[in-house]
C-alpha positions in Angstrom: 0.0 0.0 0.0 2.8 2.5 0.7 3.5 2.9 -3.0 -0.1 3.7 -3.7 -0.4 6.9 -1.7 1.6 9.9 -0.6 1.3 11.9 2.6 0.9 15.7 2.9 1.7 16.4 6.5 -0.1 19.3 8.1 1.9 22.3 9.3 2.2 22.3 13.1 4.0 24.3 15.7 7.2 22.8 17.1 5.6 22.2 20.5 2.9 20.0 19.0 5.5 18.0 17.0 7.6 17.3 20.1 4.6 16.3 22.1 3.4 13.8 19.6 6.9 12.3 19.4 6.9 11.5 23.1 3.2 10.8 23.7 0.7 8.8 21.6 -2.4 10.7 20.8 -5.7 9.4 22.2 -7.8 9.7 19.0 -7.5 10.6 15.4 -10.4 11.5 13.1 -10.2 9.9 9.7 -12.4 11.6 7.0 -13.1 9.7 3.8 -13.8 12.0 0.9 -17.1 10.8 -0.4 -18.8 13.9 -1.9 -18.1 17.4 -3.3 -15.4 19.7 -2.3 -18.0 21.8 -0.4 -19.0 18.7 1.6 -15.4 18.0 2.5 -14.6 21.6 3.5 -17.7 21.7 5.6 -16.9 18.4 7.3 -13.3 19.4 8.0 -14.4 22.8 9.4 -16.9 21.1 11.7 -14.4 18.7 13.2 -11.8 21.4 13.7 -14.4 23.6 15.5 -15.9 20.8 17.7 -13.2 18.1 18.3 -9.7 18.7 19.6 -8.1 15.8 17.8 -5.8 15.5 14.8 -7.6 15.1 11.5 -6.5 12.9 8.5 -8.3 13.1 5.2 -8.2 10.2 2.6 -8.8 11.2 -1.0 -7.9 10.4 -4.5 -5.3 12.5 -6.4 -7.2 15.6 -7.5 -4.8 18.6 -8.0 -7.5 21.2 -7.9 -9.2 19.8 -4.8 -5.9 19.4 -3.1 -4.9 23.0 -3.8 -8.1 24.3 -2.2 -7.8 22.0 0.8 -4.1 22.7 1.6 -4.7 26.4 1.2 -7.8 26.5 3.5 -6.7 23.8 5.9 -2.9 23.6 5.9 -2.8 22.2 9.5 -4.3 18.7 8.8 -2.8 15.6 7.1 -3.9 14.3 3.7 -3.4 10.8 2.4 -3.5 11.1 -1.4 -4.1 7.9 -3.3 -2.6 7.7 -6.8 -5.4 5.5 -8.0 -8.9 4.6 -6.8 -8.7 2.0 -4.0 -11.2 0.1 -1.9 -12.6 1.3 1.4 -10.5 -1.3 3.3 -7.3 -0.1 1.6 -8.0 3.5 2.7 -8.8 2.5 6.3 -5.7 0.3 6.5 -3.5 3.1 5.3 -5.0 5.6 7.6 -4.6 3.2 10.6 -0.9 2.8 9.7 -0.3 6.6 9.6 -2.4 8.0 12.4 -0.3 7.0 15.5 -3.1 7.2 18.0 -4.7 4.8 20.5 -8.1 5.0 18.7 -9.2 6.3 15.4 -12.7 7.4 14.2 -13.7 6.6 10.6 -16.3 9.0 9.1 -17.3 10.3 5.7 -17.4 13.7 4.2 -21.1 13.3 3.2 -22.1 12.6 6.9 -22.4 14.8 10.0 -21.5 13.6 13.4 -24.6 14.3 15.5 -23.7 12.5 18.8 -20.3 11.7 20.2 -20.2 10.9 23.9 -16.5 10.6 24.1 -16.1 9.6 27.7 -18.7 6.8 27.4 -17.2 5.5 24.2 -13.7 5.4 25.4 -14.8 3.8 28.7 -16.7 1.2 26.6 -13.6 0.2 24.7 -11.4 0.3 27.9 -13.8 -1.7 30.0 -14.2 -4.3 27.3 -10.5 -4.9 26.8 -11.1 -7.3 23.9 -13.5 -5.0 22.0 -12.2 -4.0 18.5 -14.7 -1.4 17.2 -17.7 0.6 18.1 -20.0 1.3 15.1 -22.4 4.2 15.0 -26.2 4.5 14.8 -26.7 5.9 11.3 -29.6 8.2 10.3 -30.7 9.4 6.8 -31.4 13.0 5.8 -35.0 12.7 7.3 -33.6 11.7 10.7 -34.8 8.1 10.2 -32.7 5.3 11.7 -31.1 3.1 9.1 -31.1 -0.7 10.0 -27.3 -1.1 10.4 -27.2 -3.8 13.0 -26.1 -7.1 11.5 -26.8 -10.5 13.0 -25.0 -13.5 11.6 -27.2 -16.4 10.4 -26.2 -20.0 9.6 -27.9 -21.9 6.8 -27.4 -25.4 5.4 -25.9 -24.1 2.1 -22.7 -23.0 3.9 -23.2 -19.4 3.1 -22.6 -16.3 5.2 -25.9 -14.6 5.7 -27.0 -11.7 7.9 -30.2 -10.3 9.2 -30.7 -6.5 9.7 -32.1 -4.7 12.7 -32.6 -1.1 13.7 -30.9 0.3 16.8 -32.3 2.8 19.2 -31.6 6.3 17.8 -32.6 8.4 20.8 -30.2 10.9 22.3 -31.1 10.4 26.0 -30.2 6.7 26.5 -27.0 4.8 26.2 -27.7 1.4 24.6 -25.1 -1.1 23.4 -25.7 -3.8 20.8 -23.6 -6.6 19.3 -23.2 -6.3 15.6 -21.2 -8.5 13.2 -19.3 -5.9 11.3 -18.9 -2.1 11.0 -21.5 -0.8 8.5 -19.6 0.9 5.6 -16.5 0.8 7.7 -17.7 3.6 9.9 -16.9 3.6 13.6 -14.4 4.1 16.4 -11.6 1.5 16.2 -9.0 0.4 18.8 -5.9 0.7 16.6 -3.8 -2.0 18.4 -6.5 -4.6 17.9 -7.2 -3.5 14.3 -3.6 -4.0 13.4 -3.4 -7.3 15.4 -6.1 -8.5 13.1 -4.1 -7.3 10.1 -6.8 -4.8 9.2 -9.1 -5.3 6.2 -8.3 -7.7 3.4 -7.3 -5.7 0.4 -7.5 -8.7 -1.9 -11.3 -8.6 -1.5 -12.7 -6.1 -4.0 -16.1 -5.4 -2.5 -16.3 -2.9 0.4 -19.2 -5.0 1.8 -17.3 -8.2 1.8 -14.2 -6.5 3.2 -16.2 -5.2 6.2 -18.0 -8.5 6.7 -14.7 -10.4 6.5 -13.0 -8.1 9.0 -16.0 -8.2 11.4 -16.4 -12.0 11.3 -12.7 -12.6 11.8 -12.7 -10.2 14.7 -15.6 -12.1 16.4 -14.1 -15.5 15.6 -10.7 -14.5 17.1 -12.5 -13.2 20.3 -12.7 -9.5 19.6 -16.3 -8.3 19.6 -17.8 -5.4 17.7 -20.6 -3.3 19.2 -22.9 -0.5 18.2 -24.2 2.2 20.4 -26.4 5.3 20.2 -23.7 7.2 22.0 -22.1 7.5 18.6 -24.5 8.7 15.8 -23.9 9.8 12.2 -26.4 11.4 9.9 -26.2 11.5 6.1 -26.8 15.0 4.7 -28.5 14.0 1.5 -29.1 10.2 1.5 -32.5 8.6 2.1 -31.1 5.0 1.8 -27.8 3.4 2.6 -27.7 0.3 0.5 -24.9 -2.3 0.6 -23.9 -4.1 -2.6 -23.8 -7.8 -1.4 -23.1 -9.3 -4.8 -20.1 -11.6 -5.1 -16.9 -10.1 -6.5 -13.2 -10.8 -6.8 -11.8 -12.1 -3.5 -15.1 -13.1 -1.9 -14.0 -16.7 -1.7 -11.3 -15.5 0.7 -14.0 -14.3 3.1 -15.8 -17.6 2.8 -12.7 -19.7 3.4 -11.6 -17.7 6.5 -15.0 -17.5 8.1 -16.4 -21.0 7.2 -13.1 -22.9 6.8 -12.8 -23.8 10.5 -14.9 -26.1 12.7 -14.6 -26.4 16.5 -15.4 -29.7 18.1 -15.1 -30.2 21.9 -12.9 -27.1 22.1 -10.5 -28.2 19.4 -10.2 -26.4 16.0 -10.1 -28.3 12.7 -10.1 -27.3 9.1 -13.6 -27.6 7.5 -12.7 -29.0 4.1 -16.0 -30.2 2.7 -17.4 -26.9 1.3 -14.0 -25.8 0.1 -12.4 -28.7 -1.9 -11.6 -26.1 -4.6 -10.2 -23.7 -2.0 -7.5 -25.9 -0.5 -4.8 -23.3 -1.1 -6.8 -20.6 0.7 -7.4 -23.0 3.6 -3.7 -23.9 3.8 -2.5 -20.3 3.5 -5.2 -18.3 5.4 -6.8 -20.6 7.9 -4.4 -23.4 8.9 -1.7 -21.1 10.3 -4.3 -19.2 12.3 -6.2 -22.2 13.7 -4.9 -21.7 17.3 -6.2 -18.1 17.2 -9.9 -19.0 16.6 -12.0 -18.8 19.8 -15.1 -20.2 18.1 -16.5 -21.2 14.7 -19.1 -19.5 12.6 -21.9 -21.9 13.5 -21.4 -21.4 17.3 -21.1 -17.6 16.8 -24.5 -17.6 15.1 -26.0 -19.7 18.0 -24.6 -17.4 20.7 -25.0 -14.0 19.1 -27.0 -11.6 21.2 -29.9 -10.1 19.3 -31.3 -6.6 20.1 
């Protein structure tokens, strides 16, 4: 990935630079460019005005846009990708470059409408194995989008999920289990994210990247949760639809998630559905067999529904 992007570091005073060399930052905000230049400028300005954390922006190489951004906001860091890359590739690169304990992944076409920082950090600290907190997502009409994902096991050896709506109120603090971070959005624990080797960039689809990451996280004992203490609203979207069609690399997800079976506490390769995927089983599953805490079938049985 290093050869696919360049970094434009924000201008900082010498005190800030020295402080960051000696002390890891608590949190970094990662903004994915997903709209117009006006959307991105508005989003950057909001985070600068409302959150005292460093900001990183991930965007494609657009000279005119970069010129405007670096002129108006020279104090933030830009990761500029030389070619279009997947959502997972962007998040992996940003996680490598941010040097913070936690990182928050958002989009330029969204507005952060609730961020109970203390409660969120406490949730990640209290649950030492937690990997990620995903937000409640609302559309432009303030309607809650069904972003909770519950894993379902079927006899066809496929990975299926059911959708549920979380509580979108502002008064309560409700925590749910969810299989993966919807559209990659959420507050991540950087050390756990990197321990899991991030998202699989050999999978082309953003949906399957997120599902693969979330399922691996759960199977290796690192839960993912959603809470209404973190809420995001799309400025101009009525629907948030995932493309679940199979694409290049989807078989990697199937092999890693369904290629292990646990019997009496012992882990075995599940060969039957993947006789044509033996290379993937040998390379991706077998070396990691001791790391699996459960298999997909048991995960589906024990998963907490809202």
